[in-house]
C-alpha positions in Angstrom: 29.0 1.2 49.3 29.9 5.3 49.0 27.8 6.6 51.9 26.2 9.9 51.6 27.3 12.8 53.5 24.2 14.3 54.1 20.2 13.3 53.4 19.9 16.4 51.3 22.2 14.9 49.1 20.5 11.4 49.1 17.4 13.2 48.3 19.0 15.3 45.9 20.6 12.4 43.4 16.8 10.2 44.0 15.0 13.3 42.2 17.8 13.6 39.2 17.0 9.6 38.9 13.8 10.0 39.1 13.8 13.2 36.3 15.9 10.8 34.0 13.5 8.4 34.1 10.4 10.0 33.1 12.7 10.9 30.5 13.1 7.9 29.4 9.5 7.0 29.9 8.6 9.6 28.1 10.7 8.8 25.3 9.8 5.0 25.0 6.7 6.0 24.9 7.2 8.2 22.0 8.4 5.8 19.7 5.9 3.6 21.0 2.9 5.8 19.5 5.5 6.3 16.3 5.1 2.7 15.8 1.5 2.4 16.4 1.1 4.2 13.3 3.2 3.0 10.9 1.8 0.0 11.8 -1.3 1.3 11.5 -0.3 2.4 7.9 1.4 -0.7 7.1 -1.2 -3.0 7.8 -4.3 -0.4 6.1 -2.0 -0.8 3.0 -1.2 -4.8 2.9 -5.7 -4.6 3.5 -6.0 -2.8 0.3 -3.2 -4.4 -1.9 -4.3 -7.9 -0.5 -7.9 -7.0 -1.8 -6.3 -5.7 -4.5 -5.0 -8.8 -5.6 -7.8 -11.6 -4.4 -10.6 -8.7 -6.4 -12.2 -11.1 -8.6 -12.2 -8.7 -11.4 -10.2 -10.3 -15.0 -10.2 -6.8 -16.4 -8.0 -5.6 -13.9 -4.1 -4.3 -14.6 -3.3 -6.8 -12.2 -4.4 -9.6 -14.0 -2.0 -10.7 -16.0 0.1 -10.8 -12.7 -2.0 -13.4 -11.4 -1.4 -15.2 -14.1 2.1 -15.0 -13.9 2.6 -15.8 -10.7 0.0 -17.8 -9.7 0.9 -20.8 -6.8 -1.7 -23.1 -9.1 0.4 -22.0 -12.3 3.5 -23.4 -10.7 2.1 -25.9 -9.7 -0.4 -27.8 -12.6 
């Protein structure tokens, strides 16, 4: 184990370590916030797509797609 010349050397190394950890925590927090916004955007898109796909209107532009890719059609 390395010996330190004085308590100030140890204090400086500890201070630098804390600064590094603080910076890493901020970067991780920022990345988590960005990921949350991406998840929220995807969730909204998925909800809109799901509602449009499951809507009961028969005149919608996606009605021919619903019939083409229907599970009931494949099984029947």
